[in-house]
N, C-alpha and C positions, 0 to 999 in steps of 0.2 A: 739821294740816289741809292737804289737797291743794288746789292752786289749780285753779279750774274752767277758766279760760282760759289754760292753760299750753301749752307746746310738747310735742307727742306724736309718737311714731314708731310706725307700724303696719306689719304685714307685708302682703304683697300679698293674701293670702287674707282678712285682717281687713277690708281696704278693699273687697274683693269682697262680703263679707257686708254691710257698711255700705251699699254701693251697691244691693245687692239689696233691702235693707229700705226704702231710699228709693224705689226703683222700685215696690215693693208698696204703700207708703203713697200714692204718686202715682196708682197705678191705682185704688185704693179711693176716693180723693178725686175722681178724674175720673169714676168710675162714679156716685158719689153726687151730684155736682154737674154732671152731663152737660149739662144745658141752659145753665147759666151758662158753662161752658167753651166750648161751641159759639157762644154769643153773643159771647164775647170772644176768639175764637180768634186774631185778628190781634195782640192785645196779648200773649197767651201766646207766640206764635211770635216776636214781636219780642224779648221778654225772653229767650227761649231762645237766639236767634241772638246777641244782644249778650253774654250771659253766656258762651256757648261761645267766642265770638271772644276775649273777654278771657282766659279760661283758656288757650286755645291760644297766644295772644300772650305771656302771662306764662311759659308753659312753654318756648316756643321762644327767648325772650330770655334765659333763664337767670337771671332776676331773683331767684329763690329759692335759688340755689346759695350755699353757705357757703364 
């Protein structure tokens, strides 16, 4: 049986497909929950900025290099 939370390696195009699917899911959820998103826009923006900053910082520091 394969481990669910293992270490995986993907090609650039597989990651592109994954990101595209997440974008589509996010757009669907945003359209469906538009009033909720607009009421909590500052919260969503804060989460996006913090998460993006973390990913950029981790990428630039080289913390994930083996």
